[in-house]
Structures are given as structure tokens and as C-alpha cells.
N, C-alpha and C positions, 0 to 999 in steps of 0.2 A: 366551118364544117358545118354541113346540114345537120340539124338536130332530129333524131328520130325517136320515136317511142321504143321503150325496151322491147326487144325480141329475144328469141332464144336460138337464134341461128348460129351463134358462134360456139355453141356447146354441141359436139358431135360424140360424147363419150357413149360407150355401151353399157347398158345396165339392167338390172332386173327389176320388175314391178312388184311391189308387196302385194301380200294376199288382200283378199276382200277389196279389189279395186274394180270397177266397172269402166272401160272407156265409152265416153258419152260422145266422143267426136275424135276421130283419127284423121291426120292429114299429112300430105308430103310437102305442103307449103308452111311456111314459118306462121306461127300464130304467136299472139302476145296476150293482152289483157282480154279479159272476158266477164260475163256476169249472166245470172239466172234470174229471169223475171217471173212474173205470174203465168200460170199453165205450162211450166216448164218451158218458156221461151227463152232459148240461148241465144246471147249475143257475143260475138268474139271478134276479134281484130285480125286481120290478115296482113302481112306483108306483101306488096306487089312490086315491080319493078318501077312504077311511077308514083308509088306513095304508099300509105297504109290506109285499109279501109274495114269498115265494119260490116259483117255478114250476119245473118240470122239462121238458126235451124229451129223449124216449127213442127211439131208434131200433128199429124193428121188423123182423122176419126178412124181411118182404116189401119191405124198403126205404122203408116209410113211416115217419111220426114222430107220435109222440103227446105233445101238451103237456097238463100238468095243474098245478094247484095242489097243493104238498106239505103236505097238513094237518099231519102230524106235525111238521114243521119249523117251522111258523107259530104259535108258541105266544105270541107277542106281537101287539102292533099295528103295531110297527115290527120287522122282521125282515129279516136279510140274511147272504149267506154271507160269511165272513171269513177262511177257510183250510181246510186239509185235510192229512192224514197223506201220508207220501212214497208210500205204496202208492196212495192215492186210494181208500180204503175206509172213511176215516171223514171227516166234515165238520164244520166248526166254524161256529156260527151265531150272530150277536148277535141278542138279543130285548129289547124293551123294552115294559113295560105301564104305566109309571108313571114318575113323576120319579125315585124309588129303587128302581125294579124294573128293573135292567138286569143282564142276565146274558149269559154266553158258554156255549153249550150243545154238548155233543158227541153226535155221532149216527153210529152204525156203519152202514154200509151191506151188508147181507146178502140176498143173493137178490132184489136189485132193492127191498128196503124198507128204511125207516130205523128204527133202535131206539136210543132216547137212553141213553147211558152215564154221563152226569154232567153237571156244571155248575161254572162259577166267577162269582163276582161281578166286575162290571168295575170297575177301579180308581177311586177317586174323583177326578171331573174337575171343575173349575169351568169350564165351557166357554162363553166370550163368543160364540161362533159359532152361527148357526142351523143348521150342519151337523156332522156327526161321521163320520169314515172310521176304519176298522179294519183291520189285518191280523194274524193270529196265524200265529207260524211252525209247521213242521210238528211240531216237538218240544214245542210248546205253552208254551215258555218265554220267548218274546219277542213283546211286542204294539207293533205300530207304530199310532200315532194320529195321525190329521189332525184339528185343531182349533185354537181359540183359548184358550189356556191362561193368559193374562196376560203371559207373556214372550217373545211373538210377535215376530218381526221386521217384520211387516207386518200381513197379514191371517191366513188360516190357515196354520200351519207343521206340521211332521212331528215328532213325539217318540216315544221309545222307553221302554217299562217292561219290567221283568223279573219273572219269577215266581221268588220267593225266599222260602224259610221259609213256604211256603203263603199267601202273599199277594203282590200287586203292589207294587213300588217306585214311589216318585214319578217320574212321567213326565219324561224329560228331552229338552230341545229337542235335535235333531240338528245344530244348528249353520248358520253361514253359507255352508257348502259346498252345502248343499241348499236352506235356507229363505232366501227373498227377501222383498220387499215386496210380491211377487205372492201370489196363493192357490196352495198346495202342498197336493195331495190324492191319493188312491188308490194309497197304499203297496203294494209288493209285492216281494217278496226271491227271487232264484234264483241259486244257483251264486254266492254272496257278492256279489251285486250288488244294489243298491237299485233298484227302477225306481218311478216315481211322475209325476204328471201336475201340470203348472204351467199355471194359468190366465193367459192374456195378452190383456186386452181382451176380445174376443168369441171367441178362440181357445183352446185348449187343447193343449199338446204333451206328449209323454213324454219324460222324462229318465231318465238312469241315473248312478250313482255307485257306485264300489268301496265295500262294506260286509264289515268284519270285525270280529268280538268286539263286535257290536252298535254300531259306531261307524263313521261316514263315513269313509273313508280317502283321499279325493281329490275334486277338483271335480267337480259333477254336469255333464255333457254331454247335449244334445238328441239324440235318436237320429235316423237319417236318414229320407228320404222312404219307404223300405220300411215303417215303422211309422207316421210321421207324415204323415197326408194334408195337404195344404195347404189353407189357408181353411177348416178345418172344425174340429171338435171331436173330439180323441183322448183317451181315458181308459182306466183299468182294464186296463192291459197284464198279460198273463200269458204265462209261458213254462215248458214243460216237455216230458216225453218226448211228449206228444200234439201238439205243436207250439207255435206263438205265436198269441195271440188279442188282439184289443182291442175297445173299443166306439167307434164313430163315430157322431156326429150330424151329418148333412150339410143337413137342411134342416128345417122345422117338422113334427112329427108323422112324422119319418123316423128311426129308429134302427135301429142294426144293431151285431150282434156278427161280427166279421170274423175269419177264419183266414188267418194270413200264410203262403203256401204256400212262398215262397223264404226260407230262413233266411239272410238277408243277412249277419246278425251273426257266422256261422260260416264265411263263405265269403269268400275273397279272390282276386282275380285277380292273377296274377303280372307282367302287362303293367303300364306306369306308371299310377299312380293320381294324382287330383287332388283333394285335400281342402282346401278354403278354410278348415276348423276344425281344422287338423293339431295346432294348439296350443290347449289347453284354454281357453274363455272369450273366444278371438279369432277374428272373424271374417276378419282380414287378417293373417296371420303375418308379412307383410313389414313391418309397422309396430308392432313390438312394444315398442320403447323408449319408456319414458314421457318426458316434458319434464324432470324431476326427475332423471332416471337417466343419467349419461354411460358412454360404453363404457369409461372407464377404472375407473369404479366397479365393472364386473362383469369385470375381466380376470380370466383363469383361474388366475393365480398367487394371487389372493386369495380365491377362493371355492370352489376344489375342493381335494380331498385328494389327494396326488400318489402314484402307486405308482412302485416301483423298477423294475418291468418287466412286460411284457404277460402274466406267469406269474401274477402276483398280481392279476389283474382282478376277481376276485370278493371282494377284500378290502378295505373301507373302512378308511382309516388315521386317521381321526380319529371321534370321537363325534358332533362336530357334522354333518359330513357324513353320518353314519348316520341322524341326526334329520332332516335337510332332504331326504334321498332325491333328491340333485341330480345331480351328474356327477364322475365319477373321471377323471383323465387318465393316459394311459399314454405311453409313448415314441412310439408310432405311433398315437395315436388317442384316442378318448374313450369311457367306459362310462357310459350314461345309467341312472339309477336310478329306479325305479319303486315305488309301493305297490302292495298287492294289487288285481289285475284293472285297474289303471291303464293305458292305452296311449297318452294324451295328454301331450305335453310341458306343463310349466309355463312363465311368461314368463321367469322367471330361467334355466331350462333352456336355452331357446330363445336368450337372449342369449349364453351360454357357448357354445352350438353356432355361433352366427353368428361370434363371434371366432375360433373353430378354422377354419371353412370359408373366412373371409375371407384367412386366412394361406396356404391350400393354393394350389400353382400350377395354372394352367389345364390342363385335361386329365388331372388326377390320377385314379388309380383308387381307388375305395373299396368295401369291403366291409362290408356292414351285418348284423348277426346279431341276430335277436331271441330273448329267453331266456324261459321260464316255469319256475317253480319246479315241485314235484312236488304242490303241494296244489290240491285240486279236481277235477273231473270231465274225462275226456281231452278231449272237444270244447272245453270251456271253455279249458284249457291250451293247446290248439293254437290256439284262436283268438287268444288273448292274444299268444303269441310271434310269430304271423304279423303282427298288427296293429302291434305295437311296431316290427317292421322296416318293414312297408311304408309306415306313416305316416311316418317319418323319411326314408324315400326320396322319398315324395312331396313333403315339405316341402323337401327340398333341391333337388329338381327344380324346382319352383315358384319358389323363392326365389333360387337361384343358378344359373340356367340359362346364364347367359353363361360360367360357369366351364368347361362342357362336362365335367363330371365322370362317369367312367366308373362305374356303380354295380350291384353284385351284391348280392343279398340271401339269407339262409339263415336256418333257426329251428331252436331246439333246445329240448326239454322235458326238464328235469332232473328225476331222480328224488328228489334232495335237496329238503326244504323249508326256505324260509327266505327272509328278505328279501334277501339279498345275491346270490340266484339270479334276482331279478325285475328283469333289466336288458335293455338292447340296446347292443351293440359296434359301434362304427364305426372301422374300421381302414384306413389308407392301405397300398396295396400299391406296394412299389418294383419 
């Protein structure tokens, strides 16, 4: 079967588009991956009867827009954009002309024109799927692949391959934190976060997971309605200095690239929030305990590393606790430990927090302080520290409202870099 790059033709569900979305490009023809370069130059992939080709949309001085097929970029019968450099002046393109003629070509954008600067062969893939999805990192060293390579967890999974010694390493499955029995595709990485789409029935939703050292570092979570329009097909999420974008298919022969005007992922209101999914993987944080786990089995004394005083809140006392990134207990509260970019609790962490909160007297006063370490861009660090504090506050207010706890929140971005600064502190105030 001829391999094609992912398109969104097979989804024809009717849906509604969320607020604060501006259609950048609308089309009655099937569109796949896209990218936004300098000066708002939009490149997108369009499926046609004889293959897949890259088109551009360029803004003119009079405000009009000109669309054209980019002949230089379309050296294959199947072509699609799969990445760009940090400056947005070089684009990476997948091109296929035959079964063994698959390359990644590099093109420099200069004065509005594309000039080829080099190419690499695609890694050897024994793909059992009719589809193939690719994303190449800005430094050209990490290739993310959506395919079915034999060790799939269901249908198409996400894999990673590294450019080492002038060749690609064998693609490695990214594991169960991302891959399920559903179809995962359209990978993209920004700010140490992996974004991807997951098809579920006739819908597709965009998820994110912390991604460090080319490894998934936490459970994938579905993005909110700011990104995922209900009852429709959402895919190819992109995030950068130019904003956030995605492709959506809302009806037959109705495809659009949307710009998400409101960056809801970087903004948090200070008033009480209500998050049904404050715990990763749980739609009901109030019913976390499984039938096989008793409260006695998760007592704080058995599963946390004890600090001697609040002053050593940043130090884990055992290697096991450091590996699990769970909870440290202080004399006057808890410290929640997170992996890079993680903002949601795991089930075990929530159980330990529940035990602590149940022992508090009604009307107690708590302070919650969210921390980020110094790794990454400033907006991402600020967002992570806010979300860690606000999600804990929302969880407590939602599940322990009867205790009438008084809660204040604060955030800190540390200059130091390290796992033990990626925390949230919960303290009782006497």
C-alpha cells in the first residue's frame, strides 16, 4: 500500500470551534502539516490526486494574500514540511519519489525564495501503517516519527530517532505515557513539551507531555477547550513566537488552520479554579483510590522521605524518593515533587495529599507555593510555577470544601537548575 503523510480527510464530523480562534487559512481541499516562518509566511501541505504538495500563503504590502505552489520544495510526489530552525529562516521538508527514495531536504529562506542547502536519507522504517508522520527538531538531531513499526501498543505510535555519527539511530517507541491502543500522530516539540494528536473514534484531540533528553518524563494530558474544539478533528498543533496554531476539520470539505489568539496555557486567573482533571489521567479526582489499594498502604510514613525541618525542603532524603518524584513531608506540611514541565499530580501523590488534608482541622490556613527551576524560557517557567500552585489549590477546594480551608498561593522561579527545584510546597500556618 502506498504510504501517505497524515491528512485529515477521513474525519467528517460536525463540530463547533472554540472562542478566540481566528481562521488563518480555510480550504475545501484536504490539508496536512503546516509551519509558520518569518514575516508570517505560511507553508502548508495539500493532498491532491497525484500526490501531496507544499503551498505557501504570503502577505502583501496592501494587506492581500497570495497563495502559490512552491515548486522548489516539491521535489517528490509526496512532500510535506516537518520542521524549521529557531530563527524561522530554514525549513525542513520530507520528500518521497519511490519506495527507497525518501529524504529530508533542507532549504534556506532568503529574500522570499527557497534555496536547497542539503539533505539526509530517512532512517530505515518497516512501517505497517498506511500513514507516516514526521517532526524534525530545530537542531536537526531528533526525529519524531508517527508510524506502526512492529512494536506498537495498538495502531500508530510515536517513536524517536537520533542523528549520531552521521546516521539515524534505530527508532525507539516513546512508551505507554504517550502511546495507547488509539492512533497517535502529528508530533511537535516546543519548550521541552511534546504535543501530539490522538484519534479517538471520529474525533482527534491534542495532548501534551513533558519531554526532556528525547524522553517522555510524565503522563500525557489532553489540552483544554482553548485548543481542542469539541466534536471535531484537532491536529497539527504548533506553538512559537508567532503564537499557537492548529488544523481543524469541522465538516466535509471544510478544513482550516486556526490561530489561537488567547494563550490560555500561559495565563492563570488568581481566583478559585475548578479543574476536573487536576490529577493526571483522572476525570474525577475525588475517586482516586483503587479497590486494591487501602489507605493504610499509602500512609505517609511508608512512602515519603522525611525532612528534619522546613529549611531542607529542597532536599530529598532517599534515592527512592528522588526516583519517584513523589512527596516529601516537613514538620508543617508537604512538598510535591514534579518532573520537568509536569504540573499535574499522579495518583499516588494525590493519595498522600488526601491523607495529609484529612488530618487537618477545619478552618486551617494553608499556603501553597509553586516553584520552577531555571531551565527553559521565561514564559514557560512562569507558567509551570503558577499551574503547580493553582492546580493544587483547585484540587483542595474541589475535594475538601467541607473543611473550609483558607488557602493563599504564591509562585517562585528559581535561578538554579535541577530536579529538586521543580516542586510545590503546601504549608500550614499557625
